[in-house]
C-alpha positions as CSV (number, residue, x, y, z in Angstrom):
1,M,41.1,-44.2,-75.5
2,T,38.8,-41.5,-77.0
3,P,36.5,-39.9,-74.4
4,I,32.8,-40.2,-75.0
5,S,30.2,-37.6,-74.1
6,L,28.6,-37.6,-70.7
7,E,25.2,-38.1,-72.2
8,A,26.4,-41.1,-74.2
9,M,27.8,-42.6,-71.0
10,A,24.5,-42.2,-69.3
11,A,22.7,-43.7,-72.3
12,S,24.9,-46.8,-72.1
13,I,23.6,-47.7,-68.6
14,P,20.3,-49.7,-69.2
15,D,17.2,-49.4,-67.1
16,G,17.2,-51.9,-64.3
17,A,21.0,-52.2,-64.1
18,S,22.8,-52.7,-60.8
19,L,25.0,-49.5,-60.5
20,A,27.7,-49.3,-57.9
21,L,28.6,-45.8,-56.6
22,P,31.3,-44.7,-54.1
23,P,30.4,-42.5,-51.2
24,D,30.7,-38.7,-51.0
25,N,34.2,-39.0,-49.6
26,S,35.5,-41.3,-52.3
27,L,35.2,-39.9,-55.9
28,P,31.5,-40.1,-56.7
29,S,30.4,-39.1,-60.2
30,V,27.6,-36.6,-59.5
31,A,27.8,-35.5,-63.1
32,L,26.9,-38.9,-64.3
33,A,24.0,-39.2,-61.8
34,K,22.6,-35.9,-63.1
35,A,23.0,-37.2,-66.7
36,L,21.1,-40.3,-65.7
37,I,18.3,-38.1,-64.4
38,R,18.2,-36.2,-67.6
39,R,18.0,-39.5,-69.5
40,G,15.0,-40.5,-67.5
41,A,16.7,-43.7,-66.2
42,K,14.3,-46.2,-64.4
43,G,14.6,-49.2,-62.1
44,L,18.2,-48.8,-61.2
45,R,19.5,-51.0,-58.4
46,L,22.1,-48.9,-56.7
47,I,25.0,-50.3,-54.7
48,G,26.5,-48.0,-52.1
49,V,30.2,-48.8,-51.6
50,P,30.1,-49.0,-48.7
51,I,27.6,-46.2,-48.0
52,S,25.5,-44.0,-50.2
53,G,25.3,-40.2,-50.4
54,F,24.3,-37.2,-52.5
55,A,24.3,-39.0,-55.9
56,T,22.0,-41.7,-54.6
57,D,19.6,-39.3,-53.0
58,I,19.1,-37.2,-56.2
59,L,18.6,-40.4,-58.3
60,I,16.0,-41.6,-55.9
61,G,14.3,-38.2,-55.9
62,A,14.1,-38.2,-59.7
63,G,12.4,-41.7,-59.7
64,C,15.4,-43.5,-61.2
65,V,15.8,-46.1,-58.5
66,A,14.0,-49.3,-57.6
67,E,16.4,-50.7,-55.0
68,V,19.4,-49.7,-52.8
69,E,21.9,-52.1,-51.3
70,T,24.2,-50.3,-48.8
71,S,25.1,-49.8,-45.2
72,A,23.8,-46.2,-44.9
73,V,22.4,-43.3,-47.0
74,T,23.4,-40.0,-45.6
75,L,24.3,-36.4,-46.5
76,G,26.9,-36.3,-43.7
77,E,26.8,-33.0,-41.7
78,A,23.6,-32.1,-43.7
79,G,21.8,-34.9,-42.0
80,F,19.5,-37.6,-43.4
81,A,19.1,-38.0,-47.1
82,P,15.6,-36.5,-47.6
83,R,14.5,-38.2,-50.8
84,F,15.8,-41.6,-49.7
85,T,13.9,-41.1,-46.4
86,A,10.7,-40.2,-48.1
87,A,10.9,-43.0,-50.6
88,L,11.6,-45.5,-47.9
89,K,8.6,-44.4,-45.8
90,E,6.3,-44.5,-48.8
91,G,7.5,-47.9,-49.8
92,R,8.7,-46.8,-53.3
93,I,12.1,-48.4,-53.1
94,R,13.5,-51.8,-51.8
95,I,16.3,-51.8,-49.3
96,R,19.0,-54.5,-48.9
97,D,20.6,-53.6,-45.7
98,A,24.3,-54.3,-45.1
99,T,27.3,-53.2,-43.2
100,C,30.5,-51.4,-44.4
101,P,32.7,-54.5,-44.0
102,A,30.0,-56.7,-45.6
103,M,29.9,-54.5,-48.7
104,H,33.6,-54.6,-49.1
105,T,33.8,-58.3,-48.5
106,M,31.2,-59.1,-51.2
107,L,33.0,-57.0,-53.7
108,Q,36.3,-58.5,-52.8
109,A,34.9,-62.0,-53.4
110,A,33.9,-60.9,-56.9
111,E,37.3,-59.2,-57.4
112,K,39.0,-62.5,-56.5
113,G,36.7,-64.6,-58.6
114,V,35.4,-66.7,-55.7
115,P,31.7,-67.4,-55.0
116,F,31.8,-66.1,-51.4
117,M,34.0,-64.9,-48.6
118,P,33.8,-65.3,-44.8
119,L,33.3,-62.3,-42.5
120,R,33.4,-62.0,-38.7
121,G,31.3,-59.5,-36.7
122,L,27.8,-60.4,-38.1
123,I,27.0,-63.3,-35.8
124,G,24.3,-62.4,-33.3
125,S,23.3,-59.2,-35.2
126,D,19.7,-58.5,-36.3
127,I,20.9,-57.8,-39.9
128,L,21.2,-61.6,-40.5
129,A,17.5,-62.0,-40.2
130,H,17.0,-59.7,-43.2
131,R,19.7,-61.2,-45.4
132,P,18.8,-64.8,-46.2
133,D,21.6,-64.8,-48.8
134,W,24.1,-64.5,-46.0
135,K,24.8,-68.0,-44.5
136,V,26.1,-68.8,-41.0
137,V,28.2,-72.0,-40.9
138,E,30.5,-73.8,-38.6
139,S,34.2,-73.4,-39.4
140,P,35.4,-76.4,-41.5
141,F,38.6,-76.6,-39.4
142,G,36.9,-78.2,-36.4
143,T,37.2,-75.2,-34.0
144,G,33.4,-75.0,-33.4
145,E,33.5,-71.4,-34.4
146,K,30.6,-69.9,-36.3
147,I,31.3,-67.7,-39.3
148,A,29.2,-65.8,-41.8
149,L,29.6,-66.5,-45.6
150,L,28.7,-63.7,-47.9
151,P,28.1,-64.2,-51.7
152,A,30.2,-62.4,-54.3
153,L,28.7,-59.1,-55.5
154,Q,29.4,-58.2,-59.1
155,P,27.7,-54.9,-60.1
156,D,26.6,-54.6,-63.7
157,V,28.2,-51.2,-63.8
158,A,30.6,-49.2,-61.6
159,A,30.8,-45.5,-61.9
160,F,33.1,-43.0,-60.3
161,H,34.9,-39.7,-60.9
162,A,38.7,-39.3,-61.2
163,V,41.1,-36.5,-61.5
164,M,42.4,-37.5,-64.9
165,A,42.7,-40.2,-67.5
166,D,45.7,-40.7,-69.8
167,S,45.7,-41.2,-73.6
168,A,46.0,-45.0,-73.0
169,G,42.7,-45.1,-71.0
170,N,44.2,-45.5,-67.5
171,V,42.6,-43.4,-64.8
172,W,44.2,-41.9,-61.8
173,V,42.4,-42.1,-58.4
174,G,45.3,-41.2,-56.2
175,R,44.9,-42.6,-52.7
176,R,41.3,-43.8,-53.2
177,R,42.4,-47.4,-53.9
178,E,38.9,-48.7,-52.9
179,C,37.9,-47.6,-56.4
180,A,40.3,-50.2,-57.7
181,T,38.4,-53.0,-55.9
182,L,35.2,-51.6,-57.3
183,A,36.6,-51.6,-60.8
184,H,38.0,-55.2,-60.5
185,A,34.7,-56.5,-59.2
186,S,32.3,-55.0,-61.7
187,R,31.3,-56.1,-65.2
188,R,31.7,-52.6,-66.7
189,V,33.5,-49.5,-65.4
190,L,32.5,-46.0,-66.5
191,V,34.7,-43.1,-65.3
192,T,34.1,-39.3,-65.5
193,V,37.3,-37.2,-65.3
194,E,38.4,-33.6,-65.0
195,R,40.8,-33.9,-67.9
196,V,42.6,-36.3,-70.3
197,V,46.4,-36.0,-70.5
198,E,49.0,-37.5,-72.8
199,G,51.2,-40.4,-71.7
200,N,50.8,-43.6,-69.7
201,F,50.3,-43.5,-65.9
202,L,51.5,-47.1,-65.6
203,E,54.9,-46.1,-66.9
204,D,55.3,-43.3,-64.3
205,E,56.7,-44.4,-61.0
206,R,54.9,-41.6,-59.2
207,L,51.5,-42.0,-60.8
208,C,51.3,-45.8,-61.2
209,P,50.4,-46.6,-57.6
210,G,47.3,-44.4,-57.8
211,A,46.2,-45.6,-61.3
212,I,43.6,-48.1,-62.4
213,S,44.5,-49.9,-65.6
214,A,42.6,-49.3,-68.8
215,T,42.0,-53.0,-68.8
216,Y,39.2,-52.5,-66.4
217,V,37.8,-49.2,-67.9
218,E,35.2,-49.4,-70.6
219,A,34.7,-45.6,-71.2
220,V,35.8,-42.2,-70.0
221,A,33.9,-38.9,-70.3
222,I,35.2,-35.5,-69.4
223,A,33.1,-33.7,-66.8
224,E,34.8,-30.8,-65.2
225,R,34.1,-30.5,-61.5
226,G,32.1,-33.7,-61.9
227,A,32.3,-34.8,-58.3
228,Q,30.8,-31.6,-56.9
229,P,29.5,-31.0,-54.3
230,A,31.8,-33.8,-53.1
231,A,35.5,-33.1,-52.8
232,L,38.0,-34.4,-55.4
233,L,41.4,-35.2,-53.8
234,D,43.5,-32.1,-53.9
235,E,41.5,-30.5,-56.8
236,Y,38.6,-28.9,-54.8
237,G,36.9,-29.3,-51.5
238,F,33.5,-30.4,-50.2
239,D,30.8,-27.8,-50.9
240,T,29.0,-27.9,-47.5
241,E,26.8,-24.9,-48.3
242,Y,25.5,-26.5,-51.6
243,V,24.6,-29.7,-49.8
244,M,22.9,-27.9,-46.9
245,A,20.8,-25.9,-49.4
246,Y,19.9,-29.1,-51.2
247,A,18.9,-30.8,-48.0
248,R,16.5,-28.0,-47.2
249,A,15.0,-27.9,-50.6
250,A,14.6,-31.7,-50.9
251,R,12.6,-32.0,-47.8
252,T,9.5,-31.9,-50.0
253,E,8.8,-33.4,-53.4
254,A,8.0,-29.9,-54.8
255,G,11.2,-28.5,-53.4
256,F,13.2,-31.3,-54.9
257,A,11.5,-30.8,-58.3
258,E,12.4,-27.1,-58.2
259,W,16.0,-27.9,-57.2
260,C,16.3,-30.5,-59.9
261,A,14.9,-28.1,-62.6
262,R,17.6,-25.6,-61.6
263,H,20.6,-27.8,-61.0
264,V,20.0,-30.7,-63.3
265,F,17.9,-29.4,-66.2
266,D,19.2,-25.9,-66.2
267,G,15.9,-24.2,-65.5
268,R,13.6,-26.5,-67.5
269,A,10.7,-27.8,-65.5
270,V,10.7,-31.4,-64.3
271,A,8.3,-33.2,-62.0
272,A,9.7,-35.4,-59.3
273,E,8.2,-38.9,-59.2
């Protein structure tokens, strides 16, 4: 597989697409999020798997997002996600509230090719009142037990960052196997990587367990340090100072616009929406 450019990858995601992103502790492609901002993407329906973080917040701040489905949006130790919070208070985005097990369950249904899957733990919670698409039924096995049924969730696009891809198009995510579920469940999979190496991970006993087959990967783009400020397995750590500085700047729309001009547009002015 020949890598494409980061900008070409961003251009391939249409406005209004549902875009699934992993959280800050599981291989997010911040590089692709920034490329989408530079492209001027609009109306994206983000899916946080199972929660959302830095990439989601900057996309919201840049006016790229219409809807977020997730169980939380947070910057971790840096606190609340400021642009998400502002957009929510101002009514500029729609929220589809969920829980972490619910997000995984809906994706697993899509992965398995079934229309829904059952889930315990939701019965009696307030969240059911806000999710009419989640159904509570009685167990068909005559136990009298109530169970929630959640519909399959198939994102239009899944995007994440990996350490490396091989020349056959397989990508290596190490112990972050949840990215495999995301890849299996989604219609398209786009992956940014640190590097491309020769060989075939699926033929290597050590690398195969941490690899996602090229069967599921539509395109790969090289983006060095593409997960930053998130950590990337054993390659580099979480940049707490960077995220803290962002959280301070993004408290205001003007502060976010200044941050975005410096860190996304390389000094060229951009107005936050």
